Backbone as CSV, one residue per row, in Angstrom:
resi,resn,N_x,N_y,N_z,CA_x,CA_y,CA_z,C_x,C_y,C_z
1,MET,35.061,13.880,4.260,34.754,15.141,3.599,33.372,15.048,2.953
2,ALA,32.559,16.081,3.164,31.214,16.089,2.601,31.268,16.188,1.080
3,ALA,30.331,15.501,0.425,30.270,15.544,-1.029,29.885,16.942,-1.496
4,ARG,30.449,17.340,-2.629,30.156,18.653,-3.190,28.732,18.672,-3.730
5,LYS,27.999,19.736,-3.412,26.639,19.870,-3.922,26.678,20.005,-5.442
6,PRO,25.818,19.297,-6.166,25.864,19.363,-7.626,25.412,20.726,-8.153
7,ASP,25.824,21.035,-9.376,25.416,22.284,-10.030,24.056,22.144,-10.707
8,THR,23.692,20.914,-11.050,22.431,20.660,-11.729,21.734,19.454,-11.107
9,LEU,20.450,19.331,-11.383,19.669,18.177,-10.928,18.641,17.867,-12.005
10,GLN,18.659,16.646,-12.513,17.655,16.255,-13.502,16.469,15.620,-12.786
11,VAL,15.286,16.132,-13.101,14.047,15.728,-12.432,13.043,15.243,-13.474
12,SER,12.359,14.153,-13.156,11.220,13.694,-13.960,9.950,13.795,-13.123
13,CYS,8.904,14.374,-13.706,7.582,14.448,-13.071,6.641,13.518,-13.823
14,VAL,5.975,12.648,-13.082,5.117,11.631,-13.677,3.657,12.043,-13.514
15,GLN,2.924,12.045,-14.627,1.501,12.359,-14.625,0.729,11.047,-14.741
16,MET,-0.101,10.741,-13.729,-0.804,9.452,-13.673,-2.297,9.630,-13.455
17,HIS,-3.052,8.592,-13.759,-4.492,8.549,-13.485,-4.713,8.547,-11.975
18,TRP,-5.776,9.220,-11.525,-5.966,9.427,-10.086,-6.945,8.447,-9.439
19,ALA,-7.592,7.583,-10.233,-8.662,6.772,-9.651,-8.565,5.309,-10.074
20,ARG,-7.346,4.791,-10.153,-7.126,3.384,-10.463,-6.900,2.576,-9.178
21,SER,-6.817,1.260,-9.311,-6.595,0.382,-8.162,-5.148,0.474,-7.687
22,ILE,-4.918,0.049,-6.460,-3.564,0.087,-5.908,-2.632,-0.826,-6.704
23,GLU,-3.146,-1.942,-7.209,-2.319,-2.847,-8.012,-1.874,-2.171,-9.306
24,CYS,-2.803,-1.504,-9.960,-2.468,-0.781,-11.196,-1.516,0.367,-10.900
25,ASN,-1.801,1.106,-9.846,-0.950,2.247,-9.489,0.478,1.818,-9.189
26,LEU,0.630,0.721,-8.462,1.968,0.238,-8.139,2.703,-0.193,-9.409
27,GLU,2.011,-0.916,-10.279,2.641,-1.347,-11.530,3.124,-0.149,-12.341
28,ARG,2.292,0.893,-12.463,2.668,2.075,-13.229,3.801,2.831,-12.537
29,THR,3.756,2.900,-11.218,4.803,3.596,-10.467,6.158,2.927,-10.688
30,LEU,6.202,1.615,-10.567,7.469,0.892,-10.744,7.997,1.074,-12.168
31,ALA,7.094,1.064,-13.146,7.524,1.238,-14.537,8.094,2.638,-14.760
32,TYR,7.463,3.642,-14.167,7.940,5.011,-14.352,9.248,5.274,-13.591
33,ILE,9.449,4.620,-12.473,10.742,4.742,-11.791,11.852,4.237,-12.704
34,ALA,11.617,3.095,-13.339,12.604,2.558,-14.272,12.820,3.498,-15.450
35,SER,11.733,4.099,-15.953,11.849,5.026,-17.086,12.614,6.281,-16.703
36,ALA,12.358,6.811,-15.507,13.066,8.005,-15.060,14.554,7.727,-14.915
37,ALA,14.888,6.566,-14.354,16.303,6.206,-14.209,16.956,6.031,-15.581
38,LYS,16.249,5.393,-16.507,16.788,5.191,-17.855,17.023,6.526,-18.554
39,ALA,16.169,7.527,-18.259,16.324,8.853,-18.856,17.452,9.654,-18.215
40,GLY,18.030,9.121,-17.142,19.130,9.801,-16.477,18.727,10.733,-15.364
41,SER,17.473,10.648,-14.926,17.000,11.541,-13.869,17.487,11.079,-12.503
42,ARG,17.713,12.042,-11.642,18.110,11.762,-10.268,16.890,11.688,-9.351
43,VAL,15.794,12.333,-9.763,14.576,12.382,-8.950,13.375,12.039,-9.828
44,ALA,12.477,11.197,-9.294,11.178,10.928,-9.923,10.087,11.383,-8.965
45,LEU,9.304,12.375,-9.394,8.210,12.916,-8.586,6.887,12.370,-9.099
46,PHE,6.077,11.818,-8.186,4.778,11.256,-8.541,3.654,12.127,-7.991
47,PRO,2.431,11.989,-8.532,1.317,12.820,-8.073,0.879,12.499,-6.651
48,GLU,0.053,13.346,-6.137,-0.617,13.150,-4.860,-1.296,11.777,-4.828
49,ALA,-1.015,11.014,-3.767,-1.675,9.717,-3.535,-1.546,8.778,-4.735
50,ASN,-0.389,8.801,-5.390,-0.252,7.980,-6.597,-0.361,6.480,-6.327
51,LEU,-0.059,6.020,-5.123,-0.146,4.582,-4.831,-1.554,4.159,-4.420
52,THR,-2.195,4.919,-3.557,-3.517,4.531,-3.047,-4.659,4.986,-3.940
53,SER,-4.417,5.934,-4.826,-5.393,6.721,-5.579,-5.937,7.811,-4.654
54,TYR,-6.597,8.787,-5.278,-7.239,9.871,-4.536,-8.760,9.698,-4.521
55,TYR,-9.235,8.562,-5.025,-10.672,8.304,-5.105,-11.126,7.680,-3.778
56,PHE,-11.736,8.489,-2.930,-12.000,8.084,-1.546,-12.952,6.898,-1.410
57,PRO,-14.011,6.767,-2.212,-14.853,5.564,-2.059,-14.063,4.264,-2.201
58,TYR,-12.966,4.311,-2.942,-12.089,3.144,-3.078,-11.022,3.102,-2.000
59,LEU,-10.310,4.188,-1.805,-9.110,4.130,-0.952,-9.443,3.850,0.508
60,VAL,-10.636,4.259,0.974,-10.970,3.986,2.377,-11.263,2.510,2.625
61,THR,-11.399,1.734,1.563,-11.617,0.290,1.724,-10.311,-0.496,1.706
62,LEU,-9.199,0.158,1.438,-7.930,-0.543,1.286,-7.430,-1.113,2.611
63,ASP,-6.889,-2.305,2.539,-6.181,-2.883,3.676,-4.869,-2.130,3.855
64,GLN,-4.600,-1.676,5.065,-3.421,-0.836,5.289,-2.110,-1.596,5.104
65,GLU,-2.138,-2.896,5.244,-0.930,-3.672,4.968,-0.627,-3.664,3.470
66,ALA,-1.671,-3.645,2.642,-1.462,-3.548,1.198,-0.832,-2.203,0.836
67,VAL,-1.241,-1.159,1.528,-0.651,0.170,1.306,0.822,0.160,1.723
68,ALA,1.093,-0.409,2.889,2.477,-0.480,3.370,3.342,-1.315,2.425
69,ASP,2.785,-2.388,1.884,3.542,-3.224,0.960,3.842,-2.474,-0.339
70,ALA,2.873,-1.722,-0.851,3.109,-0.931,-2.065,4.226,0.080,-1.837
71,LEU,4.249,0.672,-0.659,5.303,1.634,-0.346,6.655,0.935,-0.220
72,ARG,6.675,-0.263,0.391,7.919,-1.029,0.487,8.463,-1.377,-0.898
73,ARG,7.586,-1.777,-1.800,8.030,-2.131,-3.149,8.505,-0.900,-3.923
74,THR,7.920,0.248,-3.642,8.399,1.491,-4.249,9.789,1.836,-3.724
75,CYS,10.017,1.626,-2.436,11.350,1.839,-1.858,12.369,0.901,-2.498
76,ALA,11.980,-0.345,-2.710,12.884,-1.314,-3.317,13.245,-0.901,-4.749
77,ALA,12.285,-0.339,-5.476,12.555,0.117,-6.839,13.500,1.312,-6.844
78,ALA,13.322,2.220,-5.889,14.256,3.351,-5.778,15.671,2.839,-5.544
79,ARG,15.806,1.834,-4.691,17.126,1.255,-4.422,17.664,0.534,-5.663
80,GLN,16.824,-0.231,-6.323,17.248,-0.974,-7.505,17.794,-0.043,-8.593
81,HIS,17.119,1.094,-8.783,17.496,2.007,-9.876,18.383,3.153,-9.409
82,GLY,18.610,3.262,-8.093,19.547,4.241,-7.567,19.130,5.679,-7.759
83,ILE,17.819,5.972,-7.613,17.357,7.356,-7.743,16.457,7.733,-6.566
84,TRP,16.273,9.031,-6.404,15.328,9.548,-5.423,13.918,9.420,-5.975
85,VAL,12.974,9.051,-5.115,11.565,8.927,-5.506,10.718,9.667,-4.474
86,ILE,9.778,10.465,-4.953,8.808,11.123,-4.076,7.437,10.568,-4.449
87,ALA,6.896,9.730,-3.559,5.646,9.013,-3.825,4.592,9.426,-2.812
88,GLY,3.315,9.142,-3.137,2.218,9.584,-2.275,1.267,8.483,-1.876
89,THR,0.784,8.565,-0.631,-0.270,7.676,-0.138,-1.249,8.491,0.699
90,ILE,-2.446,7.961,0.843,-3.377,8.445,1.865,-3.564,7.282,2.820
91,ARG,-3.088,7.456,4.061,-2.976,6.332,4.986,-3.765,6.587,6.268
92,LYS,-4.340,5.523,6.779,-5.152,5.610,7.988,-4.272,5.739,9.213
93,THR,-4.645,6.636,10.129,-3.997,6.761,11.430,-4.984,6.275,12.487
94,ARG,-4.657,6.501,13.740,-5.533,6.005,14.807,-6.890,6.703,14.824
95,ASP,-6.982,7.905,14.241,-8.274,8.591,14.243,-8.804,8.850,12.833
96,ARG,-7.975,9.483,11.968,-8.417,9.794,10.612,-7.315,9.398,9.630
97,TYR,-7.366,9.949,8.422,-6.359,9.673,7.399,-5.414,10.861,7.261
98,LEU,-4.180,10.573,6.823,-3.215,11.599,6.452,-2.876,11.447,4.975
99,ASN,-2.798,12.577,4.281,-2.390,12.618,2.877,-0.889,12.900,2.867
100,LEU,-0.093,11.902,2.479,1.349,11.930,2.716,2.164,11.914,1.434
101,SER,3.290,12.635,1.469,4.362,12.466,0.495,5.552,11.841,1.197
102,HIS,6.132,10.820,0.563,7.258,10.083,1.127,8.479,10.318,0.246
103,VAL,9.548,10.850,0.831,10.798,11.058,0.102,11.675,9.838,0.340
104,ILE,11.971,9.118,-0.748,12.702,7.852,-0.678,14.076,8.056,-1.293
105,SER,15.124,7.702,-0.554,16.496,7.901,-1.016,16.901,6.814,-2.003
106,PRO,18.016,7.019,-2.742,18.514,5.964,-3.640,18.908,4.686,-2.910
107,ALA,19.058,4.754,-1.586,19.299,3.535,-0.803,18.005,2.808,-0.456
108,GLY,16.869,3.366,-0.871,15.587,2.728,-0.620,14.990,3.018,0.737
109,ARG,15.457,4.077,1.392,14.934,4.437,2.716,14.052,5.664,2.627
110,ILE,12.973,5.682,3.400,12.142,6.884,3.521,12.860,7.832,4.479
111,VAL,13.324,8.965,3.960,14.145,9.876,4.743,13.380,11.129,5.162
112,HIS,12.191,11.335,4.599,11.392,12.512,4.954,9.951,12.231,4.569
113,GLU,9.015,12.686,5.410,7.598,12.574,5.098,6.901,13.881,5.432
114,TYR,5.964,14.240,4.573,5.194,15.476,4.760,3.718,15.149,4.628
115,ALA,2.908,15.668,5.546,1.460,15.491,5.498,0.811,16.783,5.019
116,LYS,-0.058,16.665,4.041,-0.784,17.815,3.489,-1.451,18.602,4.603
117,VAL,-1.354,19.915,4.530,-1.863,20.791,5.582,-3.294,21.243,5.298
118,ASN,-3.575,21.623,4.056,-4.877,22.200,3.702,-5.688,21.206,2.877
119,MET,-6.777,20.741,3.473,-7.614,19.775,2.792,-8.399,20.436,1.647
120,ALA,-8.765,19.623,0.649,-9.513,20.122,-0.505,-10.587,19.107,-0.868
121,GLY,-11.785,19.566,-1.072,-12.852,18.680,-1.503,-13.592,18.028,-0.346
122,ARG,-14.846,17.661,-0.599,-15.709,17.137,0.464,-15.172,15.850,1.067
123,ASP,-14.739,14.916,0.227,-14.283,13.632,0.755,-13.022,13.773,1.586
124,GLU,-12.076,14.580,1.096,-10.840,14.747,1.854,-11.123,15.425,3.188
125,MET,-11.993,16.422,3.190,-12.338,17.094,4.448,-13.053,16.142,5.402
126,LYS,-13.819,15.203,4.858,-14.540,14.245,5.693,-13.598,13.239,6.347
127,TYR,-12.618,12.738,5.579,-11.810,11.615,6.047,-10.439,12.007,6.609
128,CYS,-9.904,13.142,6.192,-8.505,13.461,6.509,-8.382,14.601,7.508
129,ARG,-7.250,14.647,8.166,-6.852,15.805,8.961,-5.515,16.310,8.440
130,GLY,-5.252,17.582,8.689,-4.040,18.194,8.166,-2.813,17.902,9.009
131,GLY,-1.659,18.014,8.372,-0.395,17.865,9.073,-0.043,19.102,9.883
132,ASN,1.066,19.013,10.621,1.413,20.079,11.561,2.877,20.486,11.427
133,LYS,3.369,20.492,10.174,4.726,20.969,9.954,4.869,21.392,8.501
134,LEU,5.957,22.092,8.198,6.340,22.393,6.831,7.463,21.435,6.424
135,SER,7.699,21.359,5.140,8.668,20.399,4.600,10.000,21.077,4.319
136,LEU,11.077,20.472,4.800,12.436,20.916,4.490,13.341,19.695,4.573
137,PHE,14.016,19.374,3.463,14.858,18.183,3.417,15.904,18.370,2.327
138,GLU,16.874,17.452,2.279,17.949,17.540,1.300,17.883,16.396,0.293
139,ILE,18.181,16.720,-0.952,18.454,15.740,-1.995,19.860,16.022,-2.504
140,ASP,20.784,15.113,-2.267,22.181,15.282,-2.690,22.759,16.621,-2.225
141,GLY,22.395,17.042,-1.019,22.909,18.289,-0.465,22.137,19.519,-0.876
142,ILE,21.095,19.371,-1.712,20.274,20.494,-2.176,19.050,20.585,-1.277
143,LEU,18.834,21.739,-0.665,17.646,21.903,0.172,16.409,21.999,-0.707
144,CYS,15.364,21.256,-0.304,14.125,21.174,-1.069,12.935,21.272,-0.115
145,THR,11.755,21.438,-0.686,10.531,21.450,0.098,9.408,20.820,-0.715
146,ILE,8.312,20.474,-0.037,7.140,19.857,-0.661,5.889,20.576,-0.189
147,VAL,4.956,20.806,-1.107,3.556,21.054,-0.764,2.721,20.076,-1.574
148,ILE,1.504,19.798,-1.106,0.626,18.852,-1.792,-0.627,19.588,-2.266
149,CYS,-0.828,19.614,-3.570,-2.029,20.122,-4.221,-2.486,21.467,-3.643
150,ARG,-3.615,21.498,-2.917,-4.208,22.736,-2.391,-3.218,23.548,-1.558
151,ASP,-2.229,22.898,-0.950,-1.218,23.620,-0.178,-0.561,24.726,-1.007
152,GLY,-0.473,24.512,-2.324,0.171,25.498,-3.176,-0.537,26.830,-3.216
153,ARG,-1.807,26.865,-2.780,-2.553,28.129,-2.688,-2.173,28.926,-1.445
154,HIS,-1.323,28.373,-0.621,-0.951,28.995,0.656,0.561,29.237,0.641
155,PRO,0.998,30.389,0.137,2.422,30.584,-0.169,3.355,30.526,1.025
156,GLU,2.832,30.731,2.233,3.709,30.637,3.398,4.310,29.238,3.532
157,LEU,3.622,28.217,3.002,4.080,26.841,3.159,5.346,26.543,2.363
158,TYR,5.572,27.263,1.262,6.832,27.091,0.527,7.743,28.305,0.645
159,ARG,7.183,29.447,1.020,8.007,30.654,1.123,8.957,30.589,2.320
160,LEU,8.466,30.082,3.445,9.345,29.921,4.611,10.484,28.938,4.322
161,PRO,10.229,27.768,3.724,11.351,26.913,3.347,12.316,27.590,2.374
162,ALA,11.796,28.393,1.440,12.686,29.119,0.526,13.561,30.102,1.294
163,MET,12.998,30.778,2.273,13.798,31.664,3.122,14.900,30.888,3.832
164,ALA,14.588,29.640,4.198,15.547,28.807,4.932,16.583,28.155,4.028
165,GLY,16.446,28.312,2.706,17.457,27.781,1.808,16.959,26.845,0.728
166,ALA,15.665,26.472,0.731,15.151,25.539,-0.269,15.224,26.155,-1.662
167,GLN,15.760,25.391,-2.620,15.885,25.848,-4.005,14.877,25.197,-4.947
168,ILE,14.216,24.138,-4.485,13.277,23.409,-5.330,12.003,23.134,-4.536
169,LEU,10.854,23.440,-5.140,9.564,23.042,-4.600,9.052,21.861,-5.417
170,PHE,8.847,20.726,-4.752,8.194,19.573,-5.354,6.715,19.621,-4.975
171,HIS,5.848,19.503,-5.983,4.424,19.776,-5.776,3.576,18.645,-6.359
172,PRO,3.444,17.527,-5.649,2.520,16.492,-6.087,1.085,16.985,-5.960
173,SER,0.251,16.641,-6.930,-1.094,17.206,-6.960,-2.080,16.225,-7.557
174,CYS,-3.355,16.422,-7.230,-4.464,15.754,-7.906,-5.578,16.784,-8.015
175,SER,-5.544,17.590,-9.048,-6.522,18.680,-9.172,-7.802,18.153,-9.816
176,SER,-8.395,17.150,-9.167,-9.653,16.573,-9.641,-10.832,17.405,-9.143
177,ASP,-11.832,17.518,-9.972,-12.993,18.339,-9.621,-14.112,18.019,-10.611
178,GLU,-15.298,18.646,-10.394,-16.353,18.530,-11.388,-15.837,19.025,-12.741
179,ILE,-16.396,18.491,-13.802,-15.863,18.733,-15.145,-15.827,20.212,-15.481
180,GLU,-16.878,20.962,-15.120,-16.894,22.392,-15.415,-15.791,23.125,-14.666
181,ALA,-15.535,22.729,-13.419,-14.495,23.385,-12.624,-13.115,23.134,-13.208
182,VAL,-12.886,21.913,-13.693,-11.593,21.604,-14.288,-11.401,22.390,-15.582
183,CYS,-12.467,22.533,-16.365,-12.379,23.343,-17.586,-11.988,24.771,-17.239
184,TRP,-12.572,25.316,-16.165,-12.218,26.679,-15.743,-10.758,26.745,-15.314
185,LYS,-10.294,25.740,-14.584,-8.893,25.733,-14.158,-7.953,25.787,-15.353
186,ARG,-8.292,25.036,-16.393,-7.434,25.013,-17.573,-7.421,26.360,-18.277
187,THR,-8.588,26.939,-18.485,-8.659,28.185,-19.255,-8.172,29.394,-18.468
188,SER,-8.175,29.286,-17.136,-7.747,30.429,-16.321,-6.256,30.423,-16.017
189,GLY,-5.561,29.396,-16.448,-4.114,29.409,-16.237,-3.616,28.378,-15.259
190,ARG,-4.192,27.179,-15.299,-3.725,26.021,-14.562,-4.274,25.957,-13.137
191,ALA,-4.259,24.738,-12.644,-4.660,24.521,-11.259,-3.583,25.006,-10.305
192,GLN,-2.324,24.923,-10.733,-1.208,25.370,-9.899,-0.531,26.571,-10.572
193,GLN,-0.338,27.617,-9.809,0.337,28.799,-10.325,1.834,28.692,-10.036
194,PRO,2.697,29.067,-10.991,4.142,28.942,-10.766,4.612,29.815,-9.610
195,VAL,5.481,29.266,-8.781,5.929,29.980,-7.579,7.234,30.735,-7.801
196,GLY,7.944,30.430,-8.887,9.231,31.075,-9.131,9.185,32.587,-9.123
197,PRO,8.192,33.207,-9.803,8.173,34.667,-9.860,7.975,35.374,-8.524
198,THR,7.615,34.632,-7.472,7.496,35.259,-6.151,8.533,34.765,-5.148
199,THR,9.341,33.775,-5.553,10.350,33.236,-4.627,11.738,33.136,-5.243
200,LYS,11.809,32.881,-6.552,13.043,32.571,-7.289,13.571,31.184,-6.923
201,ILE,12.656,30.184,-6.925,13.054,28.777,-6.779,12.393,27.972,-7.896
202,PHE,12.880,26.744,-8.122,12.283,25.859,-9.114,10.960,25.294,-8.593
203,HIS,10.062,24.980,-9.537,8.735,24.461,-9.191,8.447,23.253,-10.074
204,CYS,8.342,22.075,-9.451,8.115,20.821,-10.164,6.766,20.249,-9.745
205,VAL,5.830,20.158,-10.691,4.465,19.702,-10.411,4.204,18.377,-11.107
206,ALA,3.733,17.385,-10.348,3.245,16.123,-10.907,1.755,16.036,-10.606
207,ASN,0.942,16.178,-11.631,-0.509,16.209,-11.469,-1.124,14.922,-12.021
208,THR,-2.447,14.842,-11.997,-3.171,13.648,-12.414,-4.060,13.925,-13.627
209,VAL,-4.544,12.825,-14.228,-5.496,12.882,-15.336,-6.580,11.839,-15.098
210,GLY,-7.650,11.929,-15.896,-8.632,10.860,-15.922,-9.871,11.097,-15.081
211,GLN,-10.789,10.134,-15.165,-12.079,10.198,-14.479,-12.263,9.004,-13.544
212,PRO,-13.070,9.167,-12.494,-13.375,8.034,-11.619,-14.449,7.153,-12.241
213,PRO,-14.790,6.035,-11.597,-15.768,5.116,-12.181,-17.135,5.737,-12.467
214,ASP,-17.567,6.717,-11.664,-18.893,7.301,-11.892,-18.887,8.397,-12.959
215,GLY,-17.712,8.787,-13.447,-17.622,9.759,-14.518,-18.002,11.176,-14.161
216,LYS,-18.189,11.475,-12.878,-18.675,12.790,-12.476,-17.570,13.842,-12.365
217,GLN,-16.330,13.415,-12.325,-15.218,14.350,-12.182,-14.147,14.033,-13.220
218,THR,-13.181,14.928,-13.308,-12.000,14.702,-14.127,-10.837,15.430,-13.470
219,SER,-9.671,15.400,-14.100,-8.514,16.081,-13.534,-7.820,16.878,-14.630
220,SER,-7.086,17.901,-14.229,-6.660,18.927,-15.186,-5.335,18.656,-15.871
221,GLY,-4.596,17.607,-15.459,-3.317,17.354,-16.117,-2.368,18.530,-15.991
222,SER,-1.650,18.831,-17.088,-0.799,20.036,-17.158,0.317,20.050,-16.131
223,SER,0.872,18.881,-15.826,2.081,18.860,-14.986,3.147,19.738,-15.631
224,PHE,4.014,20.304,-14.800,5.059,21.156,-15.372,6.305,21.183,-14.511
225,ILE,7.394,21.589,-15.136,8.645,21.947,-14.441,8.986,23.353,-14.883
226,ARG,9.074,24.265,-13.922,9.338,25.672,-14.247,10.563,26.165,-13.501
227,GLU,11.321,27.006,-14.187,12.532,27.535,-13.571,12.183,28.783,-12.752
228,PRO,13.154,29.355,-12.022,12.823,30.378,-11.034,12.243,31.678,-11.578
229,ALA,12.322,31.929,-12.871,11.641,33.091,-13.440,10.223,32.755,-13.881
230,GLY,9.801,31.494,-13.702,8.477,31.057,-14.105,8.407,30.486,-15.496
231,ILE,9.538,30.423,-16.207,9.568,29.925,-17.578,9.441,28.400,-17.573
232,PRO,8.548,27.839,-18.399,8.411,26.378,-18.427,9.603,25.704,-19.079
233,LEU,10.122,24.685,-18.412,11.164,23.824,-18.972,10.569,22.557,-19.574
234,ALA,9.437,22.121,-19.054,8.724,20.956,-19.580,7.276,21.052,-19.122
235,GLU,6.363,20.608,-19.992,4.937,20.642,-19.675,4.254,19.394,-20.218
236,ALA,3.256,18.899,-19.488,2.481,17.739,-19.915,1.129,18.183,-20.456
237,GLY,0.429,17.256,-21.113,-0.880,17.553,-21.676,-2.008,17.433,-20.661
238,TYR,-3.224,17.565,-21.184,-4.418,17.545,-20.335,-4.912,16.140,-19.990
239,TYR,-4.700,15.168,-20.860,-5.490,13.947,-20.798,-4.715,12.652,-20.579
240,GLN,-3.459,12.580,-20.942,-2.762,11.312,-20.977,-1.738,11.180,-19.847
241,GLU,-1.517,9.936,-19.438,-0.396,9.654,-18.552,0.896,9.884,-19.332
242,GLU,1.856,10.509,-18.700,3.149,10.745,-19.349,4.179,11.189,-18.309
243,MET,5.425,11.213,-18.737,6.521,11.668,-17.886,7.229,12.834,-18.588
244,ILE,7.475,13.902,-17.844,8.238,15.025,-18.371,9.539,15.138,-17.587
245,THR,10.571,15.662,-18.227,11.902,15.673,-17.634,12.605,16.981,-17.967
246,ALA,13.363,17.494,-17.025,14.155,18.698,-17.269,15.381,18.686,-16.362
247,VAL,16.415,19.412,-16.790,17.630,19.609,-16.004,17.537,20.973,-15.333
248,LEU,17.685,20.995,-14.013,17.603,22.233,-13.245,19.003,22.797,-13.028
249,ASP,19.242,23.997,-13.522,20.493,24.723,-13.282,20.340,25.450,-11.956
250,LEU,20.912,24.882,-10.911,20.636,25.352,-9.553,21.142,26.762,-9.295
251,SER,22.070,27.254,-10.106,22.561,28.622,-9.915,21.459,29.649,-10.156
252,ARG,20.412,29.263,-10.883,19.311,30.184,-11.158,18.366,30.316,-9.972
253,ALA,18.404,29.362,-9.058,17.503,29.392,-7.900,18.181,30.121,-6.748
254,ASP,18.250,31.463,-6.862,18.959,32.241,-5.835,18.057,32.672,-4.679
255,ARG,16.734,32.353,-4.768,15.770,32.630,-3.688,15.681,34.120,-3.371
256,SER,16.039,34.988,-4.296,16.236,36.411,-3.984,14.964,37.089,-3.492
257,TYR,13.796,36.738,-4.068,12.567,37.389,-3.613,12.218,36.982,-2.189
258,ALA,12.413,35.699,-1.885,12.144,35.239,-0.520,13.116,35.871,0.468
259,ILE,14.387,35.988,0.079,15.391,36.594,0.963,15.076,38.070,1.212
260,ASP,14.668,38.777,0.156,14.312,40.189,0.324,13.178,40.363,1.326
261,SER,12.223,39.431,1.293,11.089,39.537,2.208,11.498,39.371,3.668
262,MET,12.624,38.690,3.904,13.091,38.506,5.274,13.567,39.810,5.901
263,ASN,13.902,40.777,5.068,14.510,42.021,5.570,13.656,43.264,5.361
264,HIS,12.646,43.174,4.529,11.836,44.354,4.210,10.358,43.988,4.289
265,PRO,9.598,44.685,5.144,10.001,45.760,6.049,10.732,45.225,7.277
266,PRO,11.605,46.031,7.857,12.456,45.552,8.950,11.692,45.021,10.166
267,PHE,10.495,45.582,10.429,9.810,45.159,11.668,9.361,43.698,11.599
268,LEU,9.272,43.127,10.393,8.874,41.727,10.271,10.046,40.754,10.419
269,ALA,11.269,41.248,10.286,12.442,40.375,10.253,12.531,39.419,11.445
270,PRO,12.334,39.883,12.691,12.454,38.935,13.813,11.375,37.858,13.797
271,TYR,10.200,38.168,13.255,9.134,37.174,13.187,9.467,36.103,12.147
272,TRP,10.011,36.520,11.005,10.442,35.555,10.007,11.489,34.615,10.593
273,ARG,12.476,35.185,11.294,13.552,34.354,11.853,13.001,33.342,12.849
274,LYS,12.043,33.769,13.665,11.458,32.848,14.634,10.684,31.732,13.928
275,MET,9.913,32.087,12.913,9.149,31.067,12.185,10.070,30.076,11.492
276,ILE,11.162,30.569,10.926,12.114,29.676,10.267,12.730,28.710,11.274
277,ALA,13.095,29.226,12.447,13.661,28.357,13.484,12.658,27.295,13.930
278,ASP,11.387,27.695,14.112,10.350,26.735,14.498,10.138,25.687,13.406
279,MET,10.144,26.124,12.149,9.970,25.202,11.036,11.088,24.162,11.008
280,LYS,12.328,24.602,11.185,13.465,23.675,11.159,13.377,22.668,12.294
281,ARG,12.902,23.079,13.471,12.780,22.153,14.585,11.783,21.034,14.304
282,ARG,10.751,21.338,13.514,9.707,20.364,13.235,10.007,19.503,11.993
283,ALA,10.970,19.905,11.199,11.132,19.344,9.847,11.256,17.821,9.831
284,ASN,11.917,17.247,10.816,12.148,15.808,10.828,11.122,15.046,11.673
285,THR,10.100,15.745,12.157,9.045,15.077,12.907,8.237,14.190,11.981
286,LYS,8.016,12.967,12.378,7.262,12.023,11.537,5.770,12.310,11.681
287,PRO,5.054,12.512,10.564,3.595,12.722,10.659,2.902,11.505,11.273
288,ARG,1.977,11.767,12.190,1.254,10.662,12.845,-0.235,10.992,12.900
């Protein structure tokens, strides 16, 4: 008999520095996994590229076996503490790099991977190519989806999964930019806009803080967990590494706005259904 889907899910979002070494990043990741488990969370969400860093002058020099080992040790920590972990790497492929989120089960297995679709910034556009699928996966029987940073500006990437049943959007991010641009992001209402008011699903953001070695950029912080009406359940600050935690009442994520869009106007309905079917067929394809 299949296990009953839970009524709630406790999630921790970890806000980390975006331009540290892989050794430092791994140490902080393992510590935060333990902290999330101690807090009673079922899921620990980490920022974009939390293991490799998002600082390209550094990450492109990394030995890929070191990256694979960091991911293996993160899987082992998920198994040790019995929680779900969503971690990030930027990894070399046969031609370019992929910006990846890895969904790790409490058994320590990578059960889903998503590659960022929309590149952001000169370095990422230079080194990376986009993925070719949308994210749809289950955590304890709860349908979920992922977008990475800039992907959140493209609502079709999470709206289609919401139409298909996703109740939670996990949004790892690194909103690093020139200092003036980050200041504008903060004063204009965050780097990431809440998706609940247009979909009626939960939105969990793990963002970054800090500056790279040359001091030319910074990151906007402000990680958050928001419920389906857009109301904040937990928020992080601008400057410091920290972990925020909230309990998600899944009955509130009824996806009603996304469902309404599937039927109105009627002439779009068959196109939505076809896109949803295509998305589901690709969901388990491994990014390469």
